[in-house]
N, C-alpha and C positions, 0 to 999 in steps of 0.2 A: 449493576448486579444487585445492590441493596434494594433499589426501587422495584426491580423485577420481583425480588423475593417478597417484598411488602405487598405488591399487587397480587401475587399468587396467594398470599395469606388472606387478603380481603376476599378474593374469589372463593376460597375455600369456606370462609365464613358465610358468604352469600349462598353458596350451594348447599351448605349444611342447614342453614335456616330454611331454605326452600324445601328441602327433603323432609325436614322435621314438620314443617307446616302442612305439606301435602299428606303425609302419613297420618298426622293427628286429625286433620279435617276429614279425610275419607273414613278413617276408622270410627271417629266420633259420630259421623252421619250414618254410616252403614250398620255398625254394631250396637249403637246406643240410642240414636234418635230417629231411626227409620220409621217407627210406628207413630211417633209424634208428627213427623212430616207427612205421613200417609193420611192422618186425620185432618191435618191442616189443608192438604190439597183437596180432600173430599169435601170439606166445608166450603172452601173458597170456590170450588168448581160446581157446587151444588150437586155433588155426587156423580158428575158426568165423566170424570177422569179417574184413572187408577195410578197410584204411585208405585213405581218399581224401584226397590231399595237401592240396587247397585247402580242403576242408571241415574237415579236422583243424586246419589252420593258423588258419582263421577262428575255430573254436570255442575252441581253446586260447588264442588271443590275447584273445578276448572274456572268457573266464573269468579270465585273469590280470589284465586291466584291472579287473574287478570286485574282485579281491583288492586291487589298488591303491586303489580307492575306499574299501574297507573299512578299509585301513590308514590312509588319509588322515583318515577320519572318527575313528579311534581316536587318532591321534597329533596331529593338528592342526598338522603342520609345513607352513608356508605361505611361509616366507621363503627364506633361503639354503639351508636343509636340505630344501626341498620334494622334491627329487629322491630323497631317501632313502625316501620313501613307496613307491617302486617296488622297493625292495630285496627284500621278500618275494616279489613276483611274479617277479623275475628269478632269485631263488634257486630257486623252484619250477621255472622254465624250465630252469635248469642241471641240476637233479636229474632231470627226466624225459628230458633229452637226454644225460645222463651215466651212465645205469644200466649195470650190468655185464651184458653179453650173452654167452651161449654157446649151444651146441647144446642144452644141457639146459634152458635157460630164462633169464629175466632177473631181476635183483635190484637192490636199492638199493646194495649194496656198502658202501663206507665212508660213504656219505651217510646211513646209518642213524643214525650218531652225529654226523657233521659238521654236517648241516642243523639239528638241534635246538640244537647248540652255537652256531652262527652266529645263530640266532634269539634265543637268550638274550643274546648279546653285543649284538645289534641292539636288543633291548628296553632294555638298560642305557644304550646310547648315546642312544636316543630320550628316555628319562627325563631325561637330563642336558641334552639339547638343548631340551626343553620348558621346563626351568627357566631356561635362558639366553635363550630366544627373546624374552621381553618386554623384555629389556635390550639386545637387538641395536642397534647403531648404525644409524640409518635410512640407506637408500641413496636419495639424492635423484635419481640418474640413472635414467631409465626408458627403455623401448623395447628393440628387438632387440639393441642393443649395450651394454646396461647391465651393471653388475658382477653383479647378481643373476642375470641371464640366463646369463652365462658361467660363474658358479660352479655353477649347477644343471646346465648342459649338460656341464661337465667331470665332475661327479659321475656323470651318466648314462653318459658315455663310459667311465669307470673301471669301472662296473658291467657295461657291455657287454663290456669286456675280460675281466672275471671269468667271464662266461658263455662266451665264446669259449675261454678257457683250460681250463675244467674240464668243459665238455660233451664229447661224443664227437667228437674231431677226428682220429681215426685214419684217414688217407687210404685205406689199403688196405681197411679195414673198410667205409668208405663205398662204395668201388668194388664190394665184394662184395655189399652189400645192394642197391645199385642194379642190379647184374647179376641178382640173384635176382628183383627186381621185374620186370625185363624178361623173364626166362625165364618167369615166370608168365603174362605177356601174349603169349608166343610171339614176342617181338620179338627174334629172334636177331641181326639185323644191328646193333641198338642195343647189345647186349651187347658186341660186338666194338669198339665205339667208346669204351667206358668205360675211361678210363685208358690209352688206346692210346699216348700219348706218354710215359708213365711207364716208367722202367727197372726198376721193382720189382714184385714179385708175391708171392703166397704160394700154397701148394698148393690152397686152396679156389678162389681166383680163377682159377688156371691150369686147374683142373678145369672150371669153368663156361665159360671161353673155348674149351677143347678141345671141349666139348659143343656150344657154339654153332657152332663151325667144322664139326663133324660134321653138324649139322643143315642147314647151308648148303652142304655138299659141299666145304668148303675145308680140311679137316684136313691133307691131304697137300701143299697149296699154301702154307698160311699159318701153320702151328703155330709154326714157329721164327722168325716175324717178331715174335712177342710175347715178353716176358720169360718164361723157362722155369724150372722146378724140375728138379733132377737126378733121373733115374730115372723109371720108368714107373708107379710106384705111385700117383702123383697123378692119373693119367688117369681113375680110377674112385673113387667115394666110399669113404673109409676113416674110421672113427670116430676122432676126436681129431686127425686131420691134414687130409686133404682131405674136406670135407663141406659140405652145404648146411643152411640153417635153415628157410627157407620153401618152397623148391622140392623136390618129392618126389624123393629119391635113387633110388627104384625106377624112375623114368622114365629117368634117365640110364643105369642098368644095363640096362634093357630095350632101349633104342635101341642101346647099345654092343654088345649081344649079337645084334642082328638086322641091320638095314640097314647099319650102319657097322662091322660086326665086322672086316672086312678092314682098313680104315683104322686102326682102334684097335690091331689087332695089329701092323701095320707100324710105326705111330708108337711103339708100346711098344718094339719092337726098336731104333728109332732113339734113343729117350730113354735106353735102357740101353747105347747104343753097341755093340750086337750086330750088326755089319754082316754077318756070315756068315749068321745066321738070317734077316736081312732079305733078303739076296740070294737065299736059297733059296726065299723065299715070294713076293717081289714079282712075279716074272714069271708066277706062277700066278694072280695077281689082276688084273694089268694087261698090256696090250700095251706093252712098254717102248719100242717104236719109234714109238708114236703121238704126234702133236703135243700131245695132251691129257694125256700122262703127267705127273702132278703134279710141281711144281717141286722140292720137298724130296726126293722119291724120285729124281729125276734127279741131284741133288747127292750123295745118299748112294751111289748106284750108281757115280757118277764117282769118288768118294772110295774106294770099295771096289775098283774096278778098278785105280786107281793104287797102292793100298797092298798089294795081294795078288799074289803071284807066280803062283799057280794058281787064279784065280777060278772059282767055279762058274758064273758068268754074266759075260760081258764086255759093257760098255756104253760107247759113245762117242757124244758129241754135240758137234759142233764149237764151238758157243757155250758150252756148259757146261764143256767141257775148257779153253777159253781163259780163262774166268772163274776156274776152279780154279787154273790156272797163275798168274794175276794175284794171286789170294788168297795163294798161297804166297810169291810174290815180295815182296808188300807186307809180310808177316809177317817175312821175313828182312831187310828193308831198315831196320827200326827196332830199335834196341837198348833194352834195359830192358823188363822184363815188363809193367809197367803202361802204359808209353808204347806198346808194341807192341799191346796189347789195345785201347787207345783208338783207335789209328790204324786197326786192322782193323775195329773196330766201326763206325766212320763209314761205311765202304764196304760191308762184308759182314756187318754185325750182324744182318741179316734172313735169313741163310742157315743151313743145317744145318752147314756147315763151321765157322762161328763157334762153334756149340754144341759140336761135337765136340772142337775143339782148345782152346777157352777156357772151357768150362764143365764 
C-alpha cells in the first residue's frame, strides 16, 4: 500500500511538471515570442514561408516535449531531480528565441558555444544525480503539497526564469517585429497601437509608425503624439539605422513619393525644425484656414508666427494661440530643466511644441 501511494505521488509530480511545462512553453511562444519566430522563419527561408503563430507554438511545444521524453528515457530521473529532464527542452527553447537577428539575417550568436557547454555540464550533473538517486532518503509525504512536488516545481520555475532572462526580451525589438507583422497584413491601425504608452522608440519603429500614419491619413495630426527621433532621416528607410526586415522597404518609399509626398515633406521640415521651409510650403498643400487643417501643422505655423518678426505667412487660430500661450507659461513656471520637461510633457507632450523646445 505504501509503495502504491509513493508511486502515485511520483506520477502526480510527473504529470504536474508536464502540464506546467506545456502551458508555459505554448504561452511563451504564442503570446510573447511569436513575432520573433516569425522574423526568424522569414530570414531563414528567404521570405518564402510564413509563420502562423498558433501552429508554430503547438509544433514547437510538441517537439520540445518529445525531447523531454527522450531525456527522461536516457536519464531515468524520477524523484527530486525529475524536473531537470526538461532542461534540454528549455535550453533549446531559449536558443531559438534568443538568436541574434539583424537586417542581414539571424544566427546563433554566442549560443554556438554556450549551448554545447551547458549540455556538457548538464550531462555531468545527471551522471552524479543518477549515482545518488538510489540512496535518496524516501519522501513519505505525497500529494500536491508534498516536498517532492515543490522541489520539482521550484526547479521548473528556476529554468523558466533562465528562459525569460536569456531569450529575446528587447521590448523595442518586439514592438518592431509586431509592427512589421501588422504591416504585412495591412493592419495599419494596429501598428499605431503597438507600444503606444511607451516613451521610448528607435528609428525603425518610428519609421513604421510614420508610414502607418501616412497610410491612415494621420501623419500631420498625430506624428508628434508618439515618441520621436530627432531629424527627418528616419522618415524613410536607411540601411543600418531606420529599416525593416520583413516588410518591403520599397513599398514605404513608393507610397512616400506618391500619395503622401506632401505630408512626408512637411513633416520632414518639422522634424528638422526648419520652420521657414515649412511655412513656405504648407499653404501650397493645404487650406490653412480650413477646420481640417492638421493639428501639428497648426501648432507649427502658430510657433512660426510668434517667433518670426517678418513671417512669409501669418497664421492665427484662437484656440491654438491660447494653447501656445499656456504652453509657454507652464514652461516658465517650473524651475529645473528636468522638472520643467516632465511638467510640460504631462500636458503638452503630444504637441509639436514639445518636440521643438525639448527634443
